[in-house]
C-alpha positions in Angstrom: 0.0 0.0 0.0 1.2 3.5 -0.9 0.2 6.8 0.8 -2.9 8.2 -0.8 -1.4 11.7 -0.8 2.3 11.4 -1.5 2.5 7.8 -2.8 5.2 6.8 -0.2 5.2 3.0 0.5 3.6 2.3 3.9 4.8 -0.2 6.4 4.2 1.2 9.9 0.9 0.0 11.4 -0.8 2.5 13.6 -3.8 0.4 14.7 -5.2 -3.0 13.7 -8.8 -3.7 14.7 -9.0 -7.0 12.9 -11.8 -7.4 10.4 -15.3 -6.0 10.6 -18.3 -5.3 8.3 -18.8 -1.7 7.2 -20.1 0.3 10.2 -23.2 1.6 8.5 -24.2 -1.7 6.7 -27.2 -2.4 9.0 -29.1 -5.7 8.5 -32.7 -6.5 7.9 -34.4 -9.4 9.7 -34.3 -11.4 6.5 -30.6 -10.8 6.2 -29.8 -12.4 9.6 -29.9 -15.8 8.0 -27.2 -14.9 5.5 -23.5 -14.2 5.8 -21.8 -10.8 6.2 -18.7 -9.6 4.4 -15.9 -8.5 6.7 -13.0 -6.2 5.6 -9.7 -5.6 7.3 -9.6 -2.5 9.5 -6.0 -1.7 9.7 -4.4 1.8 9.8 -1.0 2.8 8.5 1.0 6.0 9.0 3.0 7.6 6.2 6.6 8.3 7.3 6.8 11.3 5.0 3.6 13.3 5.3 2.2 11.5 8.4 -1.2 10.9 6.9 -2.8 8.1 8.9 -5.0 6.0 6.5 -6.8 2.7 5.9 -6.7 0.9 2.6 -9.8 1.1 0.4 -10.9 -2.4 1.0 -14.5 -1.4 0.4 -15.2 1.1 -2.3 -16.8 4.4 -1.4 -19.5 3.9 -4.0 -20.6 0.8 -2.1 -20.5 2.5 1.4 -22.5 5.6 0.4 -25.2 3.7 -1.4 -29.0 4.2 -1.8 -29.5 2.6 1.6 -27.1 4.8 3.6 -28.7 5.2 7.0 -26.9 8.2 8.6 -29.1 11.3 8.6 -27.5 14.3 10.2 -30.8 16.0 11.2 -31.5 13.5 14.0 -28.9 15.1 16.3 -30.2 18.3 17.9 -26.6 19.2 19.0 -25.4 18.9 15.4 -28.3 21.0 14.1 -27.5 23.7 16.6 -23.8 23.6 15.6 -24.8 24.0 11.9 -27.2 26.8 12.5 -24.7 28.7 14.7 -22.1 28.4 12.0 -24.4 29.7 9.2 -25.7 32.6 11.3 -22.1 33.7 12.1 -20.4 33.1 8.8 -22.8 34.4 6.1 -23.0 38.0 7.5 -19.3 38.1 8.2 -18.6 37.3 4.5 -21.3 39.6 3.3 -23.1 36.8 1.3 -26.5 37.5 -0.3 -28.8 36.6 -3.1 -26.0 36.9 -5.7 -23.7 34.5 -3.9 -23.4 30.8 -3.9 -22.9 28.5 -0.9 -21.9 24.9 -1.8 -21.8 22.1 0.7 -19.9 18.9 -0.1 -21.5 15.8 1.5 -24.6 17.9 2.3 -26.4 14.8 3.7 -30.1 15.5 4.3 -29.9 19.3 4.1 -29.3 19.8 7.8 -27.0 22.8 7.2 -28.1 24.3 3.9 -31.7 24.7 5.2 -30.3 27.6 7.3 -28.5 29.1 4.3 -31.8 29.1 2.3 -33.6 30.7 5.2 -31.2 33.7 4.9 -32.0 34.1 1.2 -28.6 32.9 -0.1 -28.5 30.4 -3.0 -27.5 26.9 -1.8 -26.2 23.9 -3.7 -25.6 20.5 -2.1 -23.5 17.7 -3.4 -24.4 14.3 -1.8 -23.7 10.8 -3.2 -26.1 8.9 -1.0 -29.6 8.6 -2.6 -31.5 8.3 0.7 -30.1 11.5 2.2 -30.1 13.4 -1.1 -33.9 12.7 -1.4 -34.4 14.0 2.1 -32.6 17.2 1.2 -34.7 17.8 -1.9 -37.8 17.4 0.2 -36.5 20.4 2.1 -36.4 22.3 -1.1 -32.6 22.2 -1.4 -31.0 21.8 -4.8 -28.8 18.7 -4.5 -26.5 17.0 -7.0 -26.5 13.3 -6.3 -22.9 12.5 -7.1 -19.4 12.2 -5.7 -17.3 15.4 -5.6 -14.0 15.7 -7.3 -12.3 17.2 -10.4 -14.9 15.9 -12.8 -17.9 17.4 -11.1 -16.0 20.6 -10.1 -15.0 21.1 -13.8 -18.6 20.7 -14.9 -19.8 23.2 -12.3 -17.1 25.8 -13.2 -18.1 25.4 -16.9 -21.6 26.4 -15.9 -20.3 29.5 -14.0 -21.2 27.9 -10.6 -18.1 28.6 -8.6 -18.8 29.1 -5.0 -18.2 32.1 -2.7 -18.2 29.6 0.2 -17.6 25.9 0.1 -18.5 23.9 3.2 -17.5 20.3 4.0 -18.3 18.8 7.4 -16.8 15.4 8.1 -16.1 14.6 4.4 -12.4 15.1 3.9 -11.7 11.9 5.9 -14.2 10.0 3.8 -12.6 10.4 0.4 -10.4 7.7 -1.0 -8.7 10.0 -3.5 -7.7 13.0 -1.4 -5.8 14.7 -4.3 -8.7 14.5 -6.6 -11.0 15.9 -3.9 -8.8 18.9 -2.9 -8.1 19.7 -6.6 -11.8 19.7 -7.1 -12.2 22.2 -4.2 -9.7 24.6 -6.0 -11.7 24.3 -9.3 -15.1 24.8 -7.6 -14.0 27.9 -5.6 -14.6 31.4 -6.9 -11.3 32.4 -8.4 -9.0 35.4 -7.9 -8.7 37.6 -11.0 -9.0 41.3 -12.0 -12.8 41.0 -11.9 -12.7 39.2 -8.5 -9.7 40.6 -6.4 -11.0 38.4 -3.5 -11.9 34.8 -4.2 -14.0 32.3 -2.3 -13.5 30.7 1.1 -13.4 27.0 2.0 -14.4 25.8 5.5 -13.9 22.1 6.2 -14.4 20.4 9.6 -12.9 17.0 10.4 -11.9 15.0 13.5 -8.5 16.0 14.7 -6.0 13.1 14.8 -4.4 14.7 17.8 -7.6 14.3 19.9 -8.0 10.8 18.6 -4.6 9.8 19.9 -4.7 11.7 23.1 -8.1 10.4 24.1 -7.8 6.9 22.7 -10.7 7.4 20.3 -10.1 4.2 18.4 -13.8 3.7 17.8 -13.8 6.6 15.3 -11.9 4.3 13.0 -14.1 2.6 10.3 -14.2 1.9 6.7 -15.9 5.2 5.7 -13.0 7.1 7.2 -10.1 6.5 4.7 -7.9 9.2 6.3 -7.2 10.5 9.9 -6.0 14.0 9.7 -3.6 16.4 11.5 -3.5 20.1 10.6 0.1 19.8 9.5 -0.8 17.1 7.0 -3.9 18.8 5.7 -2.0 22.1 5.2 0.5 20.3 3.1 -2.1 18.6 1.0 -3.9 21.9 0.3 -0.6 23.7 -0.6 0.1 21.0 -3.1 -3.1 22.0 -4.9 -2.7 25.8 -4.8 -4.7 26.4 -1.7 -3.6 28.1 1.5 -4.9 27.0 4.8 -4.5 30.3 6.6 -6.6 29.8 9.8 -7.8 26.9 11.9 -9.9 26.6 15.0 -10.6 23.8 17.5 -14.1 22.6 18.0 -15.6 20.2 20.6 -17.7 18.2 18.0 -17.0 14.5 17.5 -14.7 14.3 20.4 -12.5 17.2 19.1 -12.4 18.5 15.6 -10.7 21.2 13.5 -12.3 23.7 11.2 -9.9 25.0 8.6 -10.2 28.2 6.6 -8.6 28.1 3.1 -8.4 30.3 0.1 -6.5 30.4 -3.2 -2.8 31.0 -2.7 -3.1 34.3 -4.6 -6.0 35.6 -2.4 -4.9 38.7 -0.5 -7.1 37.5 2.4 -5.1 34.3 2.9 -3.0 35.7 5.6 -1.9 33.2 8.2 -3.3 33.8 11.7 -1.7 33.3 15.2 -4.4 30.7 15.9 -3.1 28.6 13.0 0.5 28.9 14.2 -0.5 27.9 17.7 -2.2 24.7 16.5 0.7 23.8 14.3 3.0 24.4 17.3 0.8 22.1 19.4 1.2 19.3 16.9 4.9 19.8 16.5 5.5 19.9 20.3 3.4 16.7 20.8 5.6 14.8 18.3 3.1 14.3 15.5 5.8 14.9 12.9 7.7 11.9 14.2 7.0 8.2 13.7 7.4 7.6 17.5 4.2 9.4 18.2 2.2 6.8 16.4 3.6 3.8 18.4 1.8 2.2 21.3 -1.8 3.1 20.3 -2.7 -0.5 19.7 -2.0 -1.3 23.4 -4.4 1.4 24.5 -7.2 0.1 22.4 -6.6 -3.4 23.7 -6.9 -2.1 27.3 -10.2 -0.4 26.7 -11.5 -3.6 25.0 -10.5 -5.7 28.1 -12.1 -3.2 30.5 -15.4 -3.1 28.6 -15.6 -6.9 28.3 -14.9 -7.2 32.0 -17.7 -4.8 32.8 -20.2 -6.6 30.6 -19.2 -10.0 32.0 -19.6 -8.6 35.6 -23.2 -7.4 34.8 -24.2 -10.7 33.2 -23.0 -12.8 36.1 -24.9 -10.5 38.4 -28.1 -10.8 36.4 -28.2 -7.2 35.4 -29.2 -6.0 31.9 -27.2 -3.7 29.7 -28.7 -1.9 26.7 -27.1 0.7 24.5 -28.1 4.0 23.0 -27.1 5.5 19.7 -26.7 3.1 16.7 -23.6 5.1 15.6 -20.8 4.0 13.3 -18.3 4.4 16.2 -20.4 2.2 18.3 -20.3 -0.6 15.7 -16.5 -0.3 15.5 -16.3 -0.7 19.3 -18.8 -3.6 19.6 -17.2 -5.5 16.7 -13.7 -5.1 17.9 -14.7 -6.3 21.4 -16.8 -9.1 20.0 -19.9 -8.0 21.8 -23.2 -9.9 21.1 -26.8 -9.7 22.1 -26.3 -11.8 25.2 -24.1 -9.0 26.5 -25.9 -5.9 25.2 -29.6 -6.8 24.8 -30.6 -4.0 22.4 -29.7 -0.5 21.2 -32.1 2.4 20.9 -31.8 5.1 18.3 -34.0 8.1 17.5 -33.7 7.7 13.7 -36.6 5.7 12.2 -34.2 4.8 9.4 -32.3 2.5 11.8 -35.2 1.2 13.9 -36.2 -2.4 13.2 -32.7 -3.2 11.7 -29.8 -5.0 13.3 -26.3 -3.7 13.9 -23.7 -5.1 11.5 -21.5 -7.8 12.9 -22.9 -7.9 16.5 -26.5 -8.3 15.1 -27.9 -6.4 18.1 -31.5 -5.2 17.4 -32.1 -1.5 17.0 -35.3 -0.3 18.8 -37.0 3.1 19.3 -36.1 5.0 22.5 -39.4 4.0 24.0 -38.0 0.5 24.6 -35.8 1.8 27.4 -38.8 2.7 29.5 -40.5 -0.5 28.6 -37.6 -2.8 29.4 -35.8 -0.8 32.1 -32.2 -1.9 31.7 -29.8 -1.5 34.6 -27.2 0.2 32.4 -27.3 2.2 29.2 -24.1 2.2 27.3 -23.8 5.5 25.4 -22.1 4.6 22.1 -21.9 8.1 20.6 -20.0 9.3 23.7 -19.2 12.6 22.0 -22.8 13.7 22.6 -23.3 12.0 26.0 -24.5 15.2 27.7 -27.3 15.6 25.1 -28.2 12.0 25.4 -28.3 11.9 29.2 -30.6 14.9 29.3 -32.9 13.3 26.8 -32.9 10.0 28.8 -32.9 11.4 32.3 -35.9 9.2 33.1 -33.6 6.2 33.1 -32.5 7.1 36.6 -36.0 6.9 37.9 -35.7 3.1 38.1 -32.1 3.2 39.2 -30.6 2.9 35.7 -27.2 4.3 35.1 -25.2 5.5 32.1 -21.9 4.1 30.9 -19.4 5.7 28.4 -16.7 3.5 26.8 -14.1 6.1 25.8 -11.4 7.1 26.8 -12.0 4.4 29.4 -15.3 2.6 30.4 -16.9 4.7 33.1 -20.2 4.6 34.9 -21.8 8.0 35.2 
């Protein structure tokens, strides 16, 4: 395997989680009698650019299919995050009816709905048919396609280059990162005599630094082809004529970055002290050395042992454990640990698109949240631990029968 950015041969393993089915490939009841396809889930680190990456064992066109079940709008925290971003960014950039905001991987229109509310033209690009249809039902123009040079060239030929390009949790999902970033350059409003200031790119992605520091190994799954540091992303963008001139830390997804990028020739692409501080943090931590990426496997194995010990203790005591949030990260955790329905009886999720299905690999049934009050488990394992505060408020009634919450990362803990 070679690095998907710089083509350097890869040999250093960062993390090996064995084999697992794709984390969003939920099963129907009829499919329970059939086999599942498992793919290796092993990460390598590039010794030159330090891009952490998984091989493309399962093609992205298969992962983001018509039956894709992740809909962004079912998280109130994520909706609030999107709305706050739009309300702060559009006025700051002076965007109006003559502008164009483009979102890559726009999902079900969770963010662009707020753009349209402000009277700014919005265009979504979303490869998954299920979520693209949901966005169109909201009245949002959505191109059902994968983004890259081909599509960006078509849009530029139509005069549809964007004043603002947004991409939340998509950069890590693309197998050909060079094609994607070059597409961003082509789709961004250019700098020329008629446009002395070009467009702005804002991308959000989980920060590899936070993944390592907090042992967030469950955020590794086949949809995430790359695991990103600011240093590495800055180098990728520079190779395609784009300047990452600012970056900010966000609490979302256990710790994310939002980068700000423009064309290299854009006079507004002046590097900020905030960017330099984050680059300094990565350098000081050792992220630009191979040694930083050693020993992570042992930390994942410890969490696995602790979680299995907790589940075994509850089973021997006759107590019931259920889970909440049929999230991809939860499927990585459960499959790596080998958890089955005799250890976690069921998982509840607010999305009707997941209810009635079964988790891939573990085959734990997905039920509506009402099942918690009906079955009264002793413990509720919160799989999307990154929004545990939101979930514990929503499920506060669990404590009325003595139920308690458990989070698995960065170490199993009863709350």
